[in-house]
N, C-alpha and C positions, 0 to 999 in steps of 0.2 A: 279736357284733353291736355291743356298746358300743365294742370296740376299733376296729372298722372305722369307726364314727362319729367316734371321737376322731381317727383318722388322716385322715378326710375333713375334719374341722374344721381340723386342722393345715395341710392343703394349702390350704384356703380362706384361712387366716390369712396364709400365705406369699404368696398371690396378692394379698391386700389390701395387704400391706406393699410390694409392687412398684409400687403406685399412689402417685404423688408426693403426693397429698392426704393420704394416711394414713401417710406415711413416718415421722412423729414421734409417731404415736398409740401409746399403751401396748398391750402384747399382750393384757392382760385385756379391754380395750375391743374390740380386734379380734376376740377370741373370741366376744364377744356379737354383734358385727356378722356374723361368719361364720355363726352359727346362724340369722340372719335372711335369708340369701341364698336366693332361691327358684330352684330349677332350672327350665330351660326348654329344650325340644328343638324345633328347626325343621328341616324337610326341605329338600333341595336345591331352589333357586329359590323357596322360600317367603319371603314378605316379613315381616320382624319388625315394622317400622313404616314408614310413608310420610312423605315430606316434608310438613310442616304438621301432623302428628299431635301431640297433647299427651300424649306418653308421657314421664313424668318418672321416669327411672331410670338407674342405671349398669349396664352389661352387661359381663360377663367371659366370654371364650371359653374353655371347658374343652377341647373337642375340635372339630375342623372348621375352617371358614373362612367369613367373611361379608364383604360389601363394602358400603361407603357410596357411594351414587351418586345422580345426578339423571339420569333417562332412561338413555341409553347411556353417559354419561360417568362413569367411576369415579374418585372422589377418593382412596379408600384401601381397603385390605383388612386384615382382622384375623384372625390365626390363633391357635393354641393359646396360652393364658395371656396374651393381649393383651386390652385393655379399651377401651371407648368410651362416650361419653355422660356422663363424670364431671360436666360442667357442669350437666347436668339434675338433679343432686342439690340444687343451690342455686338454679338459674335455672328459671323457669317459662315460658320462651319455647317456641314450637313447634319441632319438629325441623327442621333445615335440610337434611337429606338423607334419602333412603330407604335402609334397610338390608335386604339380601336375602342369603339363604344361598347361598354358592357351592357348598357341599356340605353334606350332613346334618351338623348341628352341635348341640353341647350347650353351653348358656350358664348363667350364674348371674346373677340379677337382684337389685339392691338398690334398692328402691322409695324415692322421695323422702320419702313420708310416714313410713316406718320410720326413715329417716335423720334426719328432723326430731325424732323422739322421742328419739333418742340425743343430739342437740344440746341438747334441753331438759333432759334428766336428767343429762347428763355434761358439766359446764362445761369440764373439761380438754380435751375433744375439740375445742372451738372454737380453743383456743390452739394445740393440736398441728397442727390443719389450717392455721391461719394461718402457722405455721412452714413447713409443707409448701408453701404458696403462695409464701412468700418463696424457698424453694428453686427452685420452678418459675420464678419471675421471674428468678432468677439464671441458671438454665439458658437461659431465653429471651435474656437479655442476651449470654451467651456465644455462643449460636447466631447472634444478630444480628451480633455482631462477626465471626464466621466467615463469614457470608453476605456482609458488607461486604467482607471480604478477598477472598472468591471473586469478587465482582462486579468488584472492582478488577483482579483477575487476568484475568477474562474480558475486561474493557475493554482491558487491555494486549494480550491475545492478538488481539482484534479489530483493534487498531491495527497489530499486526505483520502480520496477514493482509491488511489494506488496503494496507500498504506493499508486501507481496509481490505483491498484485494489480496495483498500479501498476507495479512492476518488470517483471512478466510482460507487461503491456500495452505498456510501453516496448520490451521485447525483441521483441514481435511487430511493432511498428512498425519497429524496426531491421531485422528480418528481411525485412519487406515492402519496405523501401527498398533493402536489399541486392540482393534478387532483381530489383527494378525496374531497378536500375542495370545488372546483368548482362544482363537480357533486352533492354533498350532502349539505354541510353547507351553500353554497350561494343560491342554488336552493330552498331549503325548506323555508327559511324565505321570499324570494321574492314571492314564491307561496302563502304563507299566507297573505302577504301584498296585493297582487293582488286580492285575493279572498275577503278579507274584504273590500277593497276599491271599488271593483265591486259591492258588496252587498249594500254598502252605496250609490253608484251612482244610482243603479237601484231602490232601495227600500227606499230612503231617507225619503219620506213623511210618511212611515208606521211605523217608529221607534220612540219610546219615547226618550226624551233627555238623560235619564240615559243609555239607550241601546246604543245610538250613542256615548256617552262619553266613554263607555267601548270599543267600536270598535276603536275609535280614540286612546285611550290609548294603545290598542293592536298593532295598526299600528305603533305608536310611538316607542313602545318597540322593535318590530321586526326590524324597520328601524334603530334604534339606534344601536342595536346589530350587524346588518349587516354592518353598516357604520364602527363600530369599527373593525369588522373582515376585511373589505376591507383595512382599514388603516394598520392593522398588515400584511395583505397579501402583500400590496405594499412595506412596509418596508422590509419584509422578502425577497421578490423577488429581491429588490435592493441589499440586503446584499449577497444573493446567487450568483448573477451575477457580484459581485465585483464593483458595482456602488455606494456603500455606502462608503463615505470617512470620516474617523475620523477627526473631527474638535474640538479637545479638547482644552480647555482654562480654566482659573480660573473663577469660578462662585459660586454663593450662592445656595446650594441645597434647602435651606429653601424656596426660591421663587418658585421652582418647586413643592415642597410638597404643599405649600399654593394654587398654581394655580390648581393643580389636585384635591385637596379636595373641592375647590369651584366648579370645573367642575362636580364632581361626587356626590356632596352633595344631589342633587335632587333625584338621584337613591337611595341613602341611606334613605332619608326621606320617599320615597314611601314604603319602607319595614319597616319603623319605627326603623331603625338601627342607633345607636349612632356612628358617625364617629368623632373620636377625635385625635388630635395631642398633645401628652403630652410633656411637657418641650420644647416648640418651642424655637429655637435659631438660630442665624446665623451660617452657617457652610460652609466656603469657601473651595472648593476642585478643583481638576483639572479633567474636564470631558467634553464630548460632550453633549451639552444641549438637542438637539433633542432626542438622544438615551436614556439618563437617564430619560427624561420626559416620553418617551414611557414605560420604565421599571416601573416607579412609577404608571403611569396610569393603566397598566395591573395588577399590584399587588393589587391595591385598588379595581379595578373592579372585580377581582376574589374574593376578600374577601367579597364584597357586594353580589356577586352571590351565594356564598356558606354559607352565614350567614342567619339564619332564622329571621323572624320578631321579633322585640324587642331585637335583638342581639347587639353586641358591637364590634367595630373595633378600634384598637389603632395603630397610627403611631408614631414611636419614632426614634430618631437619637442619637447614642452614638459615642464617639470620642476616638481615641488613637493617639499617636504621628504621625503615618504614614497614617491613613485612617479614614474615617467615615463609620459607619455601619447604614444603613437605614432598619428598620424592619416594617412589616405590620402584625399585629396579630389580629385574629378573634376568636370568640367562636362558630364557625359554625360546619359543618358536619365532618371535619377532613379528613385525608387521611390514608389509611392502609399502612403498611410497604411495601407490595408488590407493591402498586401503586407509593409509594415514589421512589422506585428503578427505575421506568419507567419514572418518570418526567424528563423533559429537553431532552428527547431522541426522535428523529424524527421517528425511526423505530417502537417504541412501546409506544408512548405517549398516556396515557389514557385521555379520555374526559368524564367528569361527568356532569349529569344534576344538575342545581342549585336548591336552595330551592324553587324558584318560577318557576320551569321548564325552567330556562334559559339554553340555549345550548351553548357549546363551542367546539373548535377544538383541544385545547392543543397547538395551534400555538403560543399563546401569551407568554407562559412560555419559549418556545424554542427561541423566539425572545429576551426575557429578558436575557436568558443565553448568547446568542451571543453578545448582546449589552454590557452587564456587562463585559464579558471577553475581548471584544475589547477595553474597557476603562481601562483595567488593574485590574479589581476587580473580586470578586467571588460571586456566588449566591448559596443559600442553603435553606432548609426547615426543620422545626421541626413540627411534627403533631401527633395527637392521635385521633382515630376515636371517634366521638361523643363529643369531647372536643375542637376542633378547630385546627387552624394551625398558624404557624409563619414563614413567608417568610422574608428573609433578604438578602441584598447585600451590597457590599463594593465599595467605590470609593477612589482612592488615593488623599491625601491632596495636593500633590505636583507633578510636572511633573517628570516622570521617564526618 
């Protein structure tokens, strides 16, 4: 019997040593405390104490499981060889939670009054407990540092998730724009071209030369606009899927401006528009030739589209030590402040009918923005309704 009692006392001592408050307490003192532990058994769903009770004691779970809770919310569960309520040994505040048995459990209870007697009669116990509290504080500091690190990690993960959310949102807008172009802006001109060409094929002999020329001009206009749209759509899709590689090198922007003016001069002549490049000069910069060609072509095409007959378009290049600024200015319909704010945006890019009923998608300007920024420049617009617009972009003079 005595052997079993000694074994039980040894087990209780080991349990007490696992409690941080008693980590530095001498074994002889722990033996005395172990003998004062009172066994307590509670059945499943039995309440040990309620929130607000003045139950001043430390409890150790020998077998079973209990939970600390308020109503249906569980704060913690304690299983075999775990303890709770150590603060109640020193503090006389009411219990902050209710403790209920999750299953039939055997506990050991150290009453506050018994503990105080040990403190009064064994001075070394206070010093040992103080050391234990210092260990507890150190552990809390380590835990706080770990929590801070985890919080920073969670914050970074949240930022990454937000970035991914915005990327997905942008991809969805890109997808919607892509399908809108296919469903409407490509289908409509093809339908017109097919209708006119079918009419010419079936009724060719019945049309006067002037009427046939009008039809042919319409077919050419719609075919040309659709081709330009397909070009932009191809370039844009390559850019969106990461297949457009920047191949920047030193080159003369003047050559690109001259080529595009020659290419689009016929469109300007059809509308009796003066297309002029003022102060032409060689301007060597560092850029991707294909991308900047696309930008210049789109800006001049747009200017022709939104400039009325007998209008004027001016292309100009100005220089500063770091970059060249290429501007395309017209005296056309202009753009309202509301629409300027929507330009270059895939989610709300406005599309306006040209002065000769030319239709667009707004895709060209979005492509211009992406290409200019990819080349290290910026693009912007100044405009006034009824007085015209001035689009300009920059390209770096040297490799960055």
